[in-house]
N, C-alpha and C positions, 0 to 999 in steps of 0.2 A: 289285456289278459284273456286267456281262452277259457271256454266253458268247461272242457275236460279237466283243465288244471284247477279250476275252482272246485269242481266236484272232488278231485283228488285231495286237495288241501283240506277242504271241509270235512271229508270223511275221515281222513287220518287224524286230524286234530281232535275231532269229536270222539273218535274211538280211543285216542290216547288220554284224553282228559277224563272220560267217564269213570275209570277205575279209581281215580284220586279225588273225586268230588265227595266231600265230607258232609253229605246231607242225608236225609232219610231215604230209604230204598225207593219209596214211591216217587220222590222228587228226582232221583237219578234216572229212573226209568222214563219219567215224563220228559226230561231233557233229551234222552236218547231218541224217544219217539218224535219229539218236536224237531230235533235236528234232522232226522231221516226224512220227515215229511217236508221240511223246508228245502232240502236238497232235491227231493222229488219234484216239488213245485218249481224249483229253479230249472230243472231239466225240461219240464213241460212248457213253461211259460216265458222263460227268458228269451227275448229277441236275439237271434244269432246273426252275426255279420251285418248288423244294422247300427247306425250311430244313434246313441241316446243322449239327449241334452240334459245335463244336470247343472242348472244355473247357467253360468257363463262358460262352462266346459262341456266337452262332448266325450262320451265313453262308448267304446266299441268292443263288444264281446265277440271274439273270434270262435269259430267252430272247431279248429284243429290245434292240437298240441303235439309237437314233435319231441320224442324222447328216445334216445338210443337208436336213432335211425328208423323208428317206427312212429306211426301217427295214431293218436287217439282223436277221433272225430265225432262230434255231436251235431247231427243234422236232422232234417225232417224224416230221414229214413230210419232213424233209431231212437230219436229223443222220446217218443211215446213209450217204447219198450223200457228205456232207462228209467223214465219217471215212474212207470208201472212197478218196476222192481223196487225202487226206493219206497214207494207208498205201501206195497205189500210188506216190505221189511219193517216199516214203521208199525203197521197193524200187528204183525206177529211179535215184535219186540214189546209192544204194549201189553201183550198177554202175559209176559213174565211177572207182571204185578201180582197175579193170582197164582201162577204156577210155582213150583218149588224154586227156592232161591238158587240163582245161578251167578257165579262169579264172572264167567266169561261171555255169556250169551249176548248181553247188550252191546259190548264193545267189539268182540270178535264177530258177532252176527252182523254188525254194521260194516265191518271190513269185508265179510263174505259178500254182502250185497254190493259193495263197491266193486270188488274184483269181477263179479259176474256182470255188472253193468259195463265195466271196462272191456270185458270180452265181447260185448256188443259194439263197442266203439273202435276197437283196434283195427288198423289197416296195415298189412293184408289181414283179412279176417281169420285166416288159418291160425294165426297166433293166439286166437281166442282160447285154444285148448290149454295154453300155458296158464292163463288166468283161471280157468276152471280147475286146474291142478292146485293152484294157490287156494282156491275156495275149499277144495278137499282137505288141504292141510289145516285150514281154520276149522273145518268140521270136526277134525280129530279132537281139538281142544274142547269143543262143546260135548262131544260124545263121551269122552273119558271123565267128565266131571260128574261123579256120582259116588255112591257108597259101596259099589262092588269093586272087587280087586281085578276081575277079568276085564281085559280090554280087547278081546278078539274082534268085535265088530268094527271098532275104529281102525285097528291094524289092517283088517281085510279091506276096508274102504280105501285106505291110503294105497295099499298094494295094487288094488284093481284100478283105481283112477290113474296111478302112475303108468301101469301097463296100457291103459286106454290112451293116455297122452302119447306114449311112444308109437303105438299103432297108428293113431290118427296123423301124427306128424309124418310118419313114413308114407301113409296114403297121400297126404298132401304133397309130399315131395314127388311121388309118382305122377300125380296130376299135373304139377307145375312143369316138371321136366319132360313129360311125355307129350305135351301139347295135345291132349285128348280132345277130340271134337265129336266123336261117335262112341256109343256104348258097345259097339260090336268088335272093337279091336282088343288084342290081347292085353295091352296096357290098361285099357278101360276096365276089363274084367278083373284084373289084379287089383286095381285101385278100388273098385267096388267091393271086392271081398274084404280088403283091409278096412274100408270105411264101415262096412256092415259089422265087422268084429269090434271096431273101436266104439261105435255108437251102441252096440249091444252091451258093452261094459259100462258106458256112461249112463245108459238108461236102465241099468239093473235088470236086464233081461236074463232069465235063468239060462245057465247056472251062475251068472255073474251077480245074482241077487244075494249071495250068501252072507254079505255083511249086514243086510237089513234085518232078518229075524234075530240074528245074534245081538245086534245093537238094540233091538226091541227088548231083549232080556236084560241087557246091562245098563243102558243109558236112561237118563231121565226122559219121560214121555215128551215133554215140551221141546227139549233139545233135539230129540230124534225127529219130531215133526218139522222143526225149523230147518234142520239139515236136509231132510228129504225134499222139502218144497224148493229150497234154494238150488240144490244140486240138480234135481231133475228138471227144474225150469231152465237152468243153464243148458243142460243137455238137449232139451227140446228146441230152444231157440237156435242153438248151434247147428242142429240137424236141419232146421228150416232154412237157415242161412246157406247151408251147403246146397240144398235143393234149389234155392233161389238163384244161386250163383252159376250152377252148371246145367245147361240144357240137356246134356246127354244123360244125366242122372234122372231128370224128370221124364225122359222118354223111355226109361227102362221099366217096362211093365212087370217084369219078373221081380224087380226090387220091391215094388208096391205090393205084389201078391205075397211075397215073403214077409213083408211087414204085417200084413193082415193076418197071416198064419201065426207068426210069432206073437202078435198081440192077443190072438184068440187063445193061444197056449198060456200066456201070462194070466189072462182073466180066469180061465178054468182052473189052472194050477193054484193061483192065489186064493180063489174061492174055496176050493177043496181043502187046502191046507188051513185056511182060517177056521173052518168048522172044527178041526181036530185039536185046536189049541186050548190049553187050560190056564194060560196067562194072557190077560187082556192086551198088554202091550205087544206081545208076540202075534196075537191074532190080528191086531191092527196093522202090523207090519205086512202081513200077507194080504190084508184087505187093500192096503196102499199099493202093493204090487199089482193086484188085480185092477185097481183103478187106473194105474198108469198104463196097463195093457189096453184099456179103452182109448187112451190118447194115442198109443202106437197104432191101433186100428184106424183111428181117425186120420192120421197122417198117411196110412196105407191106402186110403181111398184114392189118393192122387187128385183130389178135386178141391177147388177153392173152399167149398162148403165144409169139407173135412178138415182143412187146415184151420178154418175159423173156429170150428168146434174144438179142435185140439188146444188152441190158444185160450178160448173162452173157458173151457173146462179146467185148464190149469189154474185159472184164477179162482174159480168156484171151489175147487178141491182145497186150496189154501185156507179158505174160510172154514170149510167142514173139518179139516184136520186140526185147525186151531181150536175149534169148539171141543172136539174130542179130547185133545191134549190138555186143555184146561180142566175138564171134568175129571179125567183119570189122574191128573196130577194131584188134585184135591183129595181124591179117594186114596191114593197111595200115601199121601201125607197123613191121613187120618187112620188108615187101616194098616199101613206098613208094607203091604203087598197088594198085588192086583190079580191074584190067582182066583180061580173059580170058587174054591172053598172059602177063601177069605172074604170075598165080596157077597156071600150069601146074605140076603136081607138088607143089603146096603141101600136099597130104595127107601126103606123105612127110616134108616139112620141118617142118610145123606141124600135127600130127595133131589136137591138142586144139582149137585155134582153128578149124581147118577143119571138124571135126566139129560144133562148136557153131554155126558159120555155116550149115551145110547143115541142121542140125536146126531152126534158127529159120526158115529159108526154107521148108522143107517144112511146118512147123507153120502158118505164115502162109498158105501155099498150100492147106492143107486135106488133105494126104495122109493116107490111112487110117493109124490107129495113132499119129497125132500130135495135139497139143492142138487144132488147128484143125478136126479132122474131126468130132467129135461134134456141134458146133453146126450145121455144114453138113448133116449127115445128118438131124438133127431138123427143120431148116428145110425140107429137100426133102420130108420126110414131110408137113409141114403144107401145102406148096405143091402137092403132087400133085393134089388135087381142085380147086384154086383157079387156079393158073397154071402150066401145064406149061412155058411159055416161060421163066419165071424159074427153075424147077427145073433145066431143061436148061442155062441159062446158068451156074448154079453148077457143074454138072458139067463144062462146057466150060472154065470158068476154072480149076478144080482141075487138070484134065488138062494145060492149057496151062502153068501154072506148074510142075507136076511135070516136064513135058518140058524146060522151060527149066532147072530144077534139075539134071536128069540130064545135060544138056549140060555144065553147069559141073562136075559131079562127075567126068565122064569126063575133062575137061581137067585137073582136079586130081589125077587118077590117072595121067595120060599119061606123064609123065617122072619118073623117080626120081633126078633129079640133086640132089646135095647131101645132107647128113646132117641128122638130126632136131635141131632147135635145142632145147636144154634150157630149160625154164621152171620156176619155183619150184613146190613142192607146193601152196601156197595157190592159185596161178593154175590149176593142173591141176584141183584140187578145184572151184574156182569154175566153170570151163568145163564140166567133166563133170557137175556138178550141174545146170547149165542144160540140157545135152543130155538128161539123165535126166528133168528136169521136163517137157520137151516130150513125152516118151514116156509118162510116168506120167499126165499130164493127158489124154492121148489115150485111155488105157485106163480111167481112172477119172475121168470128168468130174464126177462127183458131189462130188469134193473141192473144186471151185471154183465151179461154176455156182450152187448154192443160196446160197452166201455172197455172191457178187457180185450176184445178183438182188435181195438185200435192199436194195441201194442205191436201188431203185425203190419202196420202201415208201410214199413220200409220194404216189405217182401213183395215188390211190384210184379215179379214174375209168377208168384203163387196166388196173390190176392189182387187181381187186376181190378 
């Protein structure tokens, strides 16, 4: 039996069984988390193409599974990234224990993790875009699960990702049929233009970010966080695989300069829009946009250190976003809304949830001593001799989001009406652990960055 087939069967069976398990909600979530973690451990640790003796018999797990004329391959080039996705998925699914009840997230979330992992395993790798489209379809189910009637954010997401899939497939066809070896040819310039457009859609670069703020208004916070992390991680790895595959792309300095400029615009635009919001979830959507702009700038450095920072920062932001989403989910459950007026004095009524919410926001914004700061500082160090504009944009974005966060914090401290609502000790521990994690990873980034960067081990041309 092949490793990709085992991952496929395990993921589909687990996702299909979870909705029908008649146990307490906590037990169902624990089963989903354990299953995802075991699949991640299998991808990381299972010997591939080696004979294993089990008593008197031998078992050999193959690395390739052929299906419909295409191959899914798990090897040393992608197994770390696949395992990383499953473990991050297990971590985020576990957070649904405290977040608002979700009918779809544990099972559909696991399928999203699998199809993104499959996008890393498929050969030819261009077909990865089809799996990313499937992940976007799953994201729609998670985003529409809420008490609001409007579903504009989910619809916009599906339309944009479908358009991105078409554009990237067209670009791939140009690359494959044109036999491009140099970026100076007309075919290369056309393919580069289509690739830039396709990845702009997948990475939610303005104006293709329009689904994100709208989903921030409509969707449950934890569902929005899960969708954003999974889809943007998929887009990032797909972009890096493209750069790793084609030398003429890596030699195009204009492409990297454009990425730095676009990333700078994302950071400044996201930070400026975050300040103006009066709904916390919508503010966080713009803060998330600014944070991903930092990753785009890191890729735009065109250096191995920049690629490592992009991969490492994508793992850290998943933790920061999960902490924020847990906190704001609890606040919305208790208060009914997350508007500025509604959350006045929430620090006195819900100190643990409010503390986790603000810690997650400041970590995503890159405030010093939080998890998001070390990556930004290291990136600005790299950018100083290359692009002062991009480095300045990162600083401006960080200041803007911090100012917006301080505005909310002042409102949360303004009125001391009402008494503290008691929550269970497990919930307190969960929220305070998240808050502490945002601070610890800011002080000791070496705890996470080296581990997450290993997900890029297969990018031999980018990370020699």
